[in-house]
ZAZA-647785 format. One line per 3 residues: number of its first residue (from 1); for each residue x, y, z of N, C-alpha, C, O, CB. Coordinates in nm, 2 decimals. Each point is the difference from the previous one (the first is absolute). Glycine has a CB too. Example, Ala and Ser with C-alpha at 12.3 -4.5 7.8 and 13.67 -1.06 7.14 Angstrom:
# ZAZA-647785
1) 1.32 -0.57 0.78 -0.09 0.12 0.00 0.09 0.12 0.00 0.10 0.00 0.07 -0.29 -0.12 0.05; 0.15 0.23 -0.19 0.09 0.11 0.00 -0.08 0.11 0.08 0.05 0.11 0.01 0.07 -0.17 -0.23 .
END
This chain:
# ZAZA-647785
1) -15.25 18.80 2.49 0.11 -0.05 -0.07 -0.04 -0.14 -0.06 -0.05 -0.09 0.08 0.22 0.22 0.07; -0.15 -0.15 -0.27 -0.04 -0.13 -0.07 0.10 -0.11 0.04 0.11 0.02 0.05 -0.22 0.11 -0.24; 0.08 -0.25 0.16 0.08 -0.12 0.02 0.13 0.02 -0.07 0.11 -0.03 0.06 -0.31 -0.12 -0.03 .
4) 0.20 0.19 -0.16 0.13 0.01 -0.08 0.09 0.11 0.05 0.12 -0.01 0.00 -0.25 -0.08 -0.19; 0.07 0.20 0.24 0.08 0.11 0.05 0.08 -0.03 0.12 0.11 0.06 0.03 -0.28 0.09 -0.12; 0.12 -0.25 0.17 0.08 -0.04 0.12 0.12 -0.08 -0.04 0.10 0.00 0.07 -0.31 -0.01 0.06 .
7) 0.21 -0.06 -0.24 0.11 -0.09 -0.04 0.09 0.06 -0.12 0.11 -0.04 -0.01 -0.25 -0.15 0.09; 0.08 0.28 -0.15 0.08 0.05 -0.12 0.03 0.15 0.03 -0.08 0.09 0.00 -0.04 -0.25 -0.16; 0.25 0.18 0.19 0.05 0.13 0.03 0.12 0.03 -0.08 0.03 -0.08 -0.09 -0.12 0.07 0.32 .
10) 0.16 0.12 -0.21 0.12 0.03 -0.08 0.11 -0.10 0.01 0.07 -0.03 -0.10 -0.12 0.27 0.14; 0.07 -0.30 0.08 0.10 -0.11 0.01 -0.03 -0.12 -0.08 0.09 -0.05 -0.07 -0.05 0.13 0.30; -0.17 -0.12 -0.23 -0.04 -0.11 -0.09 0.03 0.03 -0.14 0.05 -0.09 -0.08 -0.23 0.03 0.25 .
13) 0.14 0.18 -0.22 0.02 0.03 -0.14 0.15 0.01 -0.04 0.04 -0.04 -0.11 -0.26 0.17 0.12; 0.30 -0.08 0.08 0.15 0.00 -0.02 0.06 -0.14 -0.01 0.08 -0.02 -0.08 -0.07 0.25 0.19; -0.06 -0.31 -0.02 0.05 -0.14 0.00 -0.04 -0.07 -0.13 0.07 -0.08 -0.06 -0.08 0.07 0.31 .
16) -0.11 0.04 -0.30 -0.05 -0.06 -0.12 0.08 0.05 -0.12 0.03 -0.07 -0.09 -0.26 0.05 0.19; 0.26 0.15 -0.10 0.08 0.06 -0.10 0.14 -0.06 -0.01 0.05 -0.04 -0.10 -0.18 0.25 0.13; 0.19 -0.22 0.09 0.14 -0.06 0.01 0.00 -0.15 -0.04 0.09 -0.04 -0.08 -0.04 0.20 0.26 .
19) -0.15 -0.23 -0.14 0.00 -0.15 -0.03 -0.02 -0.02 -0.15 0.05 -0.09 -0.06 -0.13 0.04 0.29; -0.01 0.14 -0.29 -0.02 -0.02 -0.14 0.12 0.04 -0.08 0.03 -0.06 -0.10 -0.27 0.11 0.13; 0.31 0.05 0.01 0.12 0.04 -0.07 0.11 -0.10 0.01 0.07 -0.04 -0.09 -0.12 0.28 0.14 .
22) 0.06 -0.30 0.07 0.10 -0.11 0.02 -0.03 -0.12 -0.08 0.09 -0.06 -0.06 -0.05 0.15 0.29; -0.17 -0.12 -0.24 -0.04 -0.12 -0.07 0.02 0.02 -0.15 0.04 -0.09 -0.07 -0.21 0.04 0.24; 0.15 0.17 -0.22 0.03 0.03 -0.14 0.14 -0.01 -0.04 0.04 -0.05 -0.10 -0.23 0.20 0.10 .
25) 0.28 -0.09 0.09 0.14 -0.01 -0.02 0.05 -0.14 0.01 0.09 -0.04 -0.08 -0.07 0.27 0.16; -0.07 -0.31 0.01 0.04 -0.14 0.01 -0.04 -0.08 -0.12 0.08 -0.08 -0.05 -0.10 0.10 0.30; -0.10 0.01 -0.31 -0.04 -0.06 -0.12 0.09 0.04 -0.12 0.03 -0.09 -0.08 -0.26 0.09 0.17 .
28) 0.27 0.12 -0.09 0.09 0.05 -0.11 0.14 -0.07 0.02 0.06 -0.04 -0.11 -0.18 0.26 0.10; 0.17 -0.23 0.13 0.13 -0.07 0.02 -0.01 -0.15 -0.04 0.09 -0.05 -0.06 -0.04 0.21 0.24; -0.16 -0.22 -0.14 -0.02 -0.14 -0.04 -0.01 -0.02 -0.15 0.06 -0.09 -0.06 -0.17 0.05 0.28 .
31) 0.04 0.13 -0.29 -0.02 -0.01 -0.14 0.14 0.02 -0.07 0.03 -0.06 -0.10 -0.27 0.14 0.12; 0.31 0.02 0.03 0.13 0.03 -0.06 0.10 -0.12 0.03 0.08 -0.03 -0.09 -0.12 0.28 0.13; 0.03 -0.31 0.07 0.09 -0.11 0.03 -0.04 -0.12 -0.09 0.09 -0.07 -0.06 -0.07 0.14 0.29 .
34) -0.15 -0.09 -0.26 -0.04 -0.11 -0.09 0.05 0.03 -0.14 0.04 -0.09 -0.07 -0.24 0.04 0.22; 0.18 0.18 -0.19 0.04 0.04 -0.14 0.15 -0.02 -0.02 0.04 -0.06 -0.10 -0.23 0.22 0.10; 0.27 -0.11 0.10 0.14 -0.01 -0.01 0.05 -0.15 0.01 0.10 -0.04 -0.07 -0.08 0.27 0.16 .
37) -0.08 -0.31 -0.01 0.03 -0.14 0.01 -0.02 -0.07 -0.14 0.09 -0.07 -0.04 -0.15 0.07 0.29; -0.06 0.02 -0.30 -0.03 -0.06 -0.13 0.10 0.05 -0.11 0.03 -0.07 -0.09 -0.27 0.05 0.16; 0.27 0.15 -0.06 0.09 0.06 -0.10 0.14 -0.06 0.01 0.06 -0.04 -0.10 -0.20 0.25 0.10 .
40) 0.20 -0.21 0.12 0.14 -0.04 0.01 0.02 -0.15 0.01 0.10 -0.05 -0.05 -0.06 0.26 0.17; -0.13 -0.28 -0.06 0.02 -0.15 0.02 -0.06 -0.07 -0.12 0.07 -0.09 -0.06 -0.08 0.12 0.31; -0.11 0.00 -0.29 -0.07 -0.07 -0.11 0.02 0.06 -0.14 -0.03 -0.06 -0.10 -0.14 -0.02 0.27 .
43) 0.23 0.20 -0.17 0.02 0.08 -0.12 -0.13 0.01 -0.08 0.00 -0.02 -0.12 0.24 -0.06 0.11; -0.34 0.12 0.08 -0.13 0.01 -0.05 -0.06 0.13 0.05 0.00 0.03 0.12 -0.03 -0.28 -0.14; -0.03 0.33 -0.07 -0.06 0.13 0.04 -0.15 -0.03 0.01 -0.07 -0.03 -0.09 0.24 0.17 -0.03 .
46) -0.22 -0.12 0.25 -0.14 -0.02 0.03 -0.07 0.14 -0.01 0.01 0.08 0.09 0.04 -0.27 0.06; -0.11 0.21 -0.27 -0.06 0.13 -0.02 -0.12 0.03 0.09 -0.03 0.12 0.03 0.11 -0.14 -0.27; -0.15 -0.08 0.29 -0.11 0.03 0.08 0.05 0.05 0.14 -0.07 0.09 0.06 -0.07 -0.27 -0.18 .
49) 0.25 0.12 0.17 0.05 0.05 0.13 0.06 0.14 -0.02 -0.01 0.09 0.09 0.06 -0.32 -0.02; 0.01 0.26 -0.19 0.05 0.13 -0.03 -0.11 0.10 0.00 0.01 0.12 0.04 0.18 -0.22 -0.17; -0.31 0.06 0.07 -0.11 0.09 -0.01 -0.05 0.04 0.14 -0.04 0.11 0.02 -0.02 -0.21 -0.24 .
52) 0.06 0.00 0.31 -0.04 0.03 0.14 0.09 0.10 0.06 -0.05 0.10 0.07 -0.05 -0.33 -0.05; 0.23 0.22 -0.04 0.10 0.09 0.06 -0.02 0.14 -0.06 0.00 0.10 0.07 0.16 -0.29 -0.04; -0.19 0.19 -0.16 -0.02 0.13 -0.07 -0.13 0.07 0.05 0.00 0.12 0.02 0.12 -0.21 -0.22 .
55) -0.22 0.02 0.23 -0.12 0.06 0.05 0.02 0.05 0.14 -0.05 0.11 0.03 -0.09 -0.26 -0.17; 0.21 0.08 0.22 0.03 0.04 0.14 0.08 0.13 -0.01 -0.03 0.10 0.08 0.02 -0.34 0.01; 0.11 0.25 -0.17 0.09 0.11 -0.01 -0.08 0.12 -0.06 0.01 0.12 0.05 0.19 -0.26 -0.08 .
58) -0.28 0.12 -0.07 -0.08 0.11 -0.06 -0.10 0.06 0.10 -0.01 0.12 0.01 0.03 -0.23 -0.23; -0.09 0.02 0.30 -0.09 0.06 0.10 0.07 0.07 0.11 -0.04 0.11 0.04 -0.11 -0.30 -0.09; 0.26 0.14 0.09 0.08 0.06 0.11 0.05 0.14 -0.04 -0.02 0.10 0.07 0.09 -0.33 0.01 .
61) -0.01 0.24 -0.20 0.05 0.13 -0.05 -0.11 0.10 -0.03 0.01 0.11 0.04 0.18 -0.24 -0.13; -0.30 0.08 0.03 -0.11 0.09 -0.03 -0.06 0.05 0.13 -0.04 0.12 0.00 0.00 -0.24 -0.22; 0.02 0.04 0.32 -0.06 0.05 0.12 0.10 0.09 0.08 -0.05 0.10 0.06 -0.08 -0.31 -0.05 .
64) 0.26 0.19 -0.02 0.09 0.09 0.06 -0.01 0.14 -0.07 0.00 0.10 0.07 0.16 -0.29 -0.01; -0.17 0.19 -0.19 -0.01 0.13 -0.07 -0.14 0.07 0.03 0.00 0.12 0.02 0.15 -0.21 -0.21; -0.25 0.01 0.19 -0.14 0.05 0.03 0.00 0.06 0.14 -0.05 0.12 0.02 -0.05 -0.29 -0.16 .
67) 0.15 0.10 0.24 0.00 0.06 0.14 0.10 0.11 0.02 -0.03 0.09 0.08 -0.03 -0.31 0.00; 0.16 0.23 -0.16 0.09 0.11 0.00 -0.06 0.13 -0.04 0.02 0.11 0.06 0.17 -0.27 -0.10; -0.27 0.15 -0.07 -0.06 0.12 -0.06 -0.14 0.03 0.04 -0.06 0.10 -0.04 0.21 -0.13 -0.15 .
70) -0.21 -0.06 0.27 -0.14 0.01 0.05 -0.01 0.12 0.10 -0.11 0.06 0.00 0.08 -0.31 -0.04; 0.12 0.26 0.12 -0.02 0.11 0.10 0.12 0.03 0.08 -0.01 0.08 0.08 -0.22 -0.14 -0.08 .
END
């Protein structure tokens, strides 16, 4: 058994998957909060923040479709 096999198992991979998913969703919520704050308080549309939200949503939806029809 190699050094990595002792520390990297299914539990480690599931924790990494969950933490990455949570981090992505927290980033999306933070970007949405910033976008809405600038929109409602400053009356300014930040297109770069909107683009980040659009990319997150596009990747999330496309991966959901991909994994649904993959197998």
